[in-house]
Structure formats: C-alpha cells, structure tokens
C-alpha positions as CSV (number, residue, x, y, z in Angstrom):
1,X,43.2,-10.8,39.8
2,X,40.4,-11.2,37.8
3,X,37.0,-13.3,37.6
4,X,36.3,-14.5,34.4
5,X,32.5,-16.0,33.7
6,X,32.5,-19.5,34.8
7,X,35.8,-19.5,36.8
8,X,37.0,-18.8,40.0
9,X,39.1,-15.6,40.7
10,X,42.5,-15.9,39.6
11,X,45.6,-13.9,38.5
12,X,45.8,-12.7,35.0
13,X,49.2,-14.6,34.7
14,X,47.1,-18.1,34.8
15,X,44.6,-17.0,32.0
16,X,44.9,-18.4,28.2
17,X,45.8,-16.1,25.5
18,X,42.3,-15.4,24.5
19,X,41.1,-15.0,28.1
20,X,43.9,-12.3,28.8
21,X,42.7,-10.5,25.7
22,X,39.1,-10.5,26.6
23,X,39.8,-9.0,29.8
24,X,42.0,-6.5,28.6
25,X,39.2,-5.8,26.0
26,X,36.5,-5.5,28.6
27,X,38.8,-3.2,30.8
28,X,39.6,-1.0,28.2
29,X,35.9,-0.9,26.6
30,X,34.8,-0.2,30.7
31,X,36.5,2.9,30.3
32,X,35.5,3.9,27.1
33,X,31.9,3.5,28.3
34,X,32.0,5.5,31.2
35,X,34.4,8.4,29.8
36,X,34.5,8.2,26.2
37,X,37.5,9.4,24.4
38,X,37.7,11.5,21.1
39,X,39.3,8.9,19.6
40,X,41.1,5.3,20.0
41,X,43.7,3.2,17.8
42,X,43.9,-0.6,18.2
43,X,46.3,-3.0,16.5
44,X,45.5,-6.1,16.0
45,X,43.1,-6.3,19.2
46,X,40.9,-9.0,17.9
47,X,43.3,-11.6,16.4
48,X,43.4,-13.8,19.7
49,X,39.8,-13.9,19.6
50,X,37.4,-17.0,18.5
51,X,34.7,-15.8,15.9
52,X,31.9,-15.5,18.6
53,X,34.2,-13.3,20.8
54,X,34.7,-11.5,17.7
55,X,30.9,-10.7,16.9
56,X,30.5,-9.4,20.6
57,X,33.7,-7.3,19.9
58,X,32.3,-5.8,17.2
59,X,28.8,-5.2,18.9
60,X,30.8,-3.4,21.9
61,X,32.8,-1.5,18.9
62,X,29.7,0.1,17.2
63,X,28.3,1.3,20.7
64,X,31.8,2.9,21.5
65,X,31.9,4.1,18.0
66,X,29.0,6.2,18.8
67,X,30.9,8.8,20.6
68,X,34.6,7.9,19.8
69,X,36.2,8.0,16.2
70,X,37.6,4.4,16.1
71,X,40.7,3.3,14.0
72,X,41.6,-0.4,14.0
73,X,44.0,-2.2,12.4
74,X,42.9,-6.1,11.7
75,X,43.4,-8.8,9.4
76,X,39.8,-10.1,10.7
77,X,37.5,-10.2,7.7
78,X,34.7,-10.2,10.7
79,X,35.7,-7.2,11.8
80,X,36.2,-5.4,8.6
81,X,32.6,-6.1,7.7
82,X,31.9,-3.8,10.6
83,X,33.6,-0.7,9.5
84,X,32.6,2.0,8.1
85,X,35.9,2.9,5.9
86,X,38.8,0.3,4.7
87,X,42.5,1.1,4.3
88,X,44.8,-1.0,2.6
89,X,48.4,-0.6,2.3
90,X,49.7,-2.4,-0.9
91,X,53.4,-2.6,-2.1
92,X,53.2,-3.0,-6.2
93,X,56.7,-2.0,-6.5
94,X,59.6,-2.8,-4.1
95,X,59.7,-0.2,-1.5
96,X,56.6,2.1,-2.7
97,X,53.7,1.8,-0.8
98,X,50.1,2.8,-1.8
99,X,47.0,3.5,0.2
100,X,43.5,2.1,-1.2
101,X,40.5,3.3,0.6
102,X,37.1,2.0,0.2
103,X,34.1,3.7,1.9
104,X,31.4,1.4,3.3
105,X,29.3,3.9,5.0
C-alpha cells in the first residue's frame, strides 16, 4: 500500500509508471538517508520522471552522494548536469567499444 501526495492510500499496482517510479525512489532514498551504503548503482532510474521530478531527484541524489559513491546510467541531460564525472561508451568500429570520460568536478 502507498499514499502518494494528494491521493488516497492505494495499491502500487494501481499507480501510473511515474508514480511507481517515484514511490520506489522514495523508498530507496529513505533507506540511504537512514543507513547510507558505500556505493549505489542505478540504471536509468530517472527515465519515467518528468522534468520537475528529475530536478527533485537530482537534489536528493546530491544529498545521498555526500556519504555514498553513486554510479548512474542515464540518458537524461539534466541528470548528467549534476554529475561530477561522465563516462560515455562509443562504438566507432563495429564490435569495438571505446570509453570516453569527462571530469566536471
């Protein structure tokens, strides 16, 4: 059961994709705020979020990043702006990947 702001208590299965993502992110971040782990790996966790929630998500990510190292896979440009270092994977030749990094910090 979950109680999103402005809605009644309901089952997770009745929420939209974005609401499910926000609920899962809130749960994960609440655990990290109570008991931080040394690192956190996230794969496109911000994909279903709208622009306003991406901004909120990134602000919380900065708070969690003070005590945990965060590795996040994303295609979201706004999330990339919050990063300290970016790693990109390119494939100039078929079957040969190349890693490109940029330190923003």
